[in-house]
C-alpha positions as CSV (number, residue, x, y, z in Angstrom):
1,M,61.0,113.0,148.2
2,L,63.0,114.6,146.3
3,Y,63.1,118.1,148.5
4,Y,64.5,115.3,152.1
5,A,67.1,113.7,149.2
6,L,68.0,118.0,148.6
7,I,67.7,118.7,152.3
8,C,69.4,115.9,153.9
9,V,72.7,116.4,151.0
10,C,72.7,119.9,152.1
11,L,73.8,118.6,155.6
12,V,75.7,116.5,154.3
13,L,77.7,119.4,152.4
14,T,77.1,121.7,155.8
15,G,79.1,119.2,158.0
16,I,82.1,118.8,155.4
17,A,82.3,122.5,155.3
18,G,82.4,122.4,159.2
19,L,84.8,119.8,159.1
20,Q,87.2,121.6,157.1
21,M,87.1,124.5,158.9
22,A,87.9,123.4,161.7
23,Y,90.7,121.8,160.4
24,M,91.4,124.8,158.7
25,F,91.9,126.5,162.7
26,Y,93.8,123.5,164.3
27,L,96.4,123.7,160.9
28,D,96.0,127.8,161.7
29,R,97.0,127.3,165.1
30,L,99.9,124.7,164.6
31,D,101.4,127.3,162.0
32,K,101.4,129.4,165.1
33,E,102.7,127.8,167.7
34,R,105.8,126.5,165.0
35,K,106.2,130.0,164.5
36,R,106.3,130.3,168.4
37,R,109.0,127.3,168.6
38,L,111.2,129.0,165.4
39,R,111.4,132.3,166.7
40,Q,112.0,130.3,170.8
41,L,115.3,128.4,168.7
42,E,116.1,131.1,167.2
43,R,117.2,133.4,170.3
44,R,118.9,130.3,171.4
45,C,120.7,130.2,169.0
46,R,122.1,133.5,169.3
47,A,122.6,132.9,172.9
48,L,124.0,130.1,172.5
49,T,126.8,131.7,169.2
50,A,127.4,134.6,172.1
51,R,128.2,132.4,175.0
52,L,130.6,130.9,172.7
53,E,132.0,133.6,171.2
54,R,132.8,134.8,174.7
55,A,134.3,131.6,174.7
56,E,137.0,131.8,172.8
57,E,137.6,136.2,173.9
58,R,138.1,134.8,177.2
59,I,140.3,131.2,175.6
60,A,142.5,133.7,173.6
61,E,143.1,136.2,176.4
62,Q,143.9,132.8,178.5
63,D,146.8,131.8,175.3
64,A,148.2,135.0,175.2
65,M,148.4,135.2,179.4
66,L,150.5,132.1,179.2
67,D,152.2,133.0,176.4
68,A,153.6,136.0,177.9
69,F,154.4,134.2,181.1
70,G,156.3,131.9,178.8
71,V,154.7,128.6,179.9
72,V,154.1,125.7,177.6
73,P,151.1,123.4,177.8
74,E,152.3,120.0,177.9
75,E,151.3,118.1,175.1
76,E,148.2,115.4,174.9
77,D,150.0,112.8,173.9
78,S,152.3,112.4,176.6
79,W,148.7,112.0,178.7
80,A,148.4,108.7,176.8
81,D,151.5,107.4,178.1
82,V,150.8,108.5,181.3
83,I,147.1,106.8,181.7
84,E,148.3,103.5,180.2
């Protein structure tokens, strides 16, 4: 009878070890997916930063052109008067 109990305990422990292995594979896959997503977000951030820098340079060039031609942009407060 003791042999049957030991066999059952061994099978239960084997099942628990298998379950833990499956969970470890799941966690490993999640880790890889999160790292891939992080790399994707970092690439997107770099692209958006470069785009923002180009936009700021373009705005600076347009401001320089406006200053060169002597055009003074209207104040933003005047729009409030027009809307009212």
